[in-house]
Structures are given as structure tokens and as C-alpha cells.
N, C-alpha and C positions, 0 to 999 in steps of 0.2 A: 372537526378536529383540525389543528393547525400543524405546520411543518417548519422546522428549522433545518437549514443546510449548513454544515460546518466544513471548512476547507483550510488546511495549513499550507503555507506557501513560502518559497524563497527563490527569487530570480526566475519566475515562471512566465515572463512576458510573452514567450512564444506560444504558450498553450492555455493560459488562464482565461482569455476572453471566450474561447469556445466552451470551456467548462462552465463559466458563469452564465453564458447565454442559454445553456441547456437546463439551468435550474432557476431561471428568472421568475418562474411561476410560483416558487415557494413563498411562504409567508415572511421569512427572514433568511438572509444569507450572512453568515458570520465568517470572516476571513482573519486568520491569525498569521501574521508575517514575522519571520525571524531574521530580518536584516537584509532585505532585498536592496540591491544597488542598481537595478534596472527600472523599467517602467511598471513593474508588477503592481505596486500600491496604487498608482494613479489609475491604472486600468480597473482595478477592483473597486475603486471609489465611483466609477461610472455606473456600477451595478448595485452597490450597497453602501450605506453610511456606517456599517458595523465592521470596520477594518481596525484591527488591533495589532500592536507591535510588541515583540518580546524577544528574549534570547532563545537559544536552541538547546533543550535538554535531552533530545532524542524523540523518536516518532511517537511512542506510546504516551509519555508524559506530555508532549506537546498537544496531542489530540485530546487528552483529558483537560488541558487548559482551555482549548477551544470549546469543548463540551460545556464548561462552566458558564459560557456566555449564552448558551441556548436558552430560550424562554418558552418555546412552543411545546405542544403535546408530544409530537414525534420529532425524531432527529434523523437526518440522512447525512452520513459522512462520505464524502468523495474526495479524491485527490485531484490535483490540478491537471493531470493528464487523462482524466476520465470524463466521460460524457453520459448524460441521461437522455436516451432516445425518447421520441414522442410516445412510442408504445409503452416504454417503462414508466414514463411520467403518468400516463393514463392509468396504468396498473397501480402505481403508488397512491394516486389520488383516490382510487376506489378502495384500496385496502385500508387506508387509515380512517376511513369512515365506518369501519366495522370494529369498534373497540371491544376488547375483552377476549377475542379469540386467540391471538398470539401477541407476545410482547416484543418480538423482533422477527426479522425476515432475512433469509439469505437470498442472494440473486446470483445467477451465473455471470461470469465476466469474460467477455470476448476481447482478447489481447492481441495487439499488433506487434510483431517482432520483425524489424527490418522490412516493413512493407507487406508482410503476410499475416493474416489473422490465423493464429494457430488453432488446430483442431485436435491436437494430441499433445504429447510431451509433458503432460501434467498441467497444461495451460487451459484446458477446456474439459468440463464446464467450469472448473475453478470457482466453486461457490463460496461467496464471502458474505458475512453479516455486515450490512451497511445501514439498514433501516431498523430503528428501535424506539420504543416508548421512552421518553425522557424520565430518568429515575430508575429505569429497569436494567440499565447496562452501563458499562464503562470500559475503557481501554486498558489492556495490560500495560505494565510499566516497561516492556521490552524496548530497548533502544532502536531496534529494527525488527521487521516482521512482527509488528504488534498485532494483537487480535482483540476483538470485542468480546467481553465476558458478559453474558446475559443471565439475569436472575429471573427466569421465567421460561415460557414455551416459545419455541422458534418455528416459524412457518417458512414456506418457500414461495418465491416469486418466479414467474416463468420467463419474463423478458430480461435480456442481459444488459449489464452496464458495459459501455464501450470503453476500452482501455487502450489509449494511444501511447503505449508504454515506451518501448525501446525502438526508435525509428532509425537510428544511425549507429555505426560502430563506435563512434566517439561516446555516445550516450551509454552504450553497453559497457565500455571500459571504465567510464567514470562511475557508473552505478556499481559495477563489480568491485571497484576499489573502495568506495565509501561503505558499501554494505559489508564487505569482508572485514574492514577495520572495526565497524560497530559490532559485528558479530564476535570478533575476537575479544573485544573489550568485555562484552557480556559473558563470554565463556571464562575469561580470566577472573571476573568477579564471582563466578560460580565455582572457582578453584579447579577447573578442568585442566588437564595436561595435554600436551601435544609434542610430537617429534616429527622428523622428516618422513619416517615410514608411515605414521598415521595420516599425515597430510596427503601422501601419495595414494594410499589405499582409500581414503574417504573421497578424494577427487575422482579416482577410477570408478568407485561405486556410484557416485553422482552421475557420471557420464552414462554408465550402463542403465541406471534407473530411468534417466530421461530418454535416452535414445532407443533402448531395447524394451524395457519393461513397461514404459509408458508410451510406447509406439511412436517415439519421436521421428523415426525413419519415415513414417507416413507423411510428415510435414516437409518432405523434400530437403533441399539444401539448408533452409532455415532451421529445420529440425536438428540437423547436424551441428549447425552453428550454435544453436541454443544449448545443446548438450555439452559442447565444448566450453562455452562461457559459464555454464552452471558448474562444470567440473573445475574450471580455473578459479571461480569464486570460492568454492569449497577448499581447494588446495591452498589458496592464499589466506583464507581465514585461519586455517590450522597453522600455517607458517607464521602468521602474525601473532597468533596465540603463543607459539613457541618462543618468539622473540620477546613478547611481553613478560612471560614467565621467567625467562633468563635475566631480563633487566631487573625484575623484582627481586630475584635471588641475589643479584650483585649489589643491590641497595641494602640488603639486610646485613 
């Protein structure tokens, strides 16, 4: 059984090389770029000749585009800031040679936040579907926080995928801004409403859920920082939704 790896990228020169090096053992690597202006494309071409360029429709639609280029029996979807360890590589190779048992697999994800691999805060084990039989799954159309929809049985892998996610405060702020904007747009399309009170209450609940109910306090100062940034992201998502709805009403 053969394996395709799909990766969507834009301006990922700082992390894409390590990502590609961790999956060089796959039968094919497919990269879909959405307008990189740095060295991302040239680095990707060192590892694969299947580099495609397109516009940016959102995370879910973009990953479905990448999936259309896959030709092998199994598909592994990873992000530019993720790595496949040797142990996970070994487990994947073994699993895909046992066809018919499961159509997709979840794997735990070990994420780095400002230099600390989080063990609580809702960030561990953070199981995600990333490996699936081609033709048995597709991505949701969500602009952000997309998920893989599987038509079949889902098994579990033991070894974690390594996620070098948010290493600096600048990355955290940029991600919070872009994700809250995309989230607000999705909510507006779903005709959801928001006001200042709702924004405050949802932000507060997000902090409590991350820091208290998901034991973020056990992750030390990084746990507190994560809880605050999660709360801010939620707060700004609802504020942006409020602004979008107000602008739409003024246009009517």
C-alpha cells in the first residue's frame, strides 16, 4: 500500500524544510502554495516535483484542493509546522499494510507553545484525524479549524505528531488575529449574532475552560499565557462578528 502526503503552505520558509524532511519516506509529497513571497516554493521543490500554486479560499477548501492531487492508497495530511517522528513513521508504515481494518486513524498531537510542550490546557492528547484511505474522507469546508470527515471506521495510533505551533508572541498575535477574522466571517455566514456582552462572556468562559477545567494551571506560566490568548481570540472573534453584522445592516 502506498502513501501520499499533502501539505498546504504560504511563506513557510522557516519551518517547511523540517516538515518535508520528516516525510521524505512517503511515496509522494504534494504541496499546495497560496502565494508565497519567500523561499517556500524553492525549498519544497528540493523535496518534491509536485508543487502547485493557487489562491486562498480558506483552510478546509484549500486542503480539499490538495487532496485532489493525491494518487496513492493512503493520505497523510500535515501542516508546515508539524513533524513526523521516526516512531510515528514506523507506526504509519506498519498500519497501512493492514488494509480493511480501519479507514482512517487519529493520532495524538504534542504541541509547543512558547518553548513548552503542553501537557494540559486542552492541548494534550489533542487527537486529530490525519491518516486516511483515499476516497474515504474529505475536509470540511470551514475557513478555519477545519476537520476531516470520514466515511468509515476510525482507529487510533499511539505515537504523536510533533506540532511546533506557536513559538513566539508575534506568532501568537498574528494567529489570533487571522483566526478570529476567519471565525467571525464563518459565524456571519451562519447568521449568528453578537454584542459586547456576548464577546466578554464567551472570552471569560474560554479562559476558565482552558485554565481551570482543562487544568491549564498545571502547564505553568505558559498555561496562563495560553488561556489568556485563547480568551482574547474568542473575545475578538465575537467583536469582529458584531462589526460585520453592523456593516451588513448599514448596507441594506
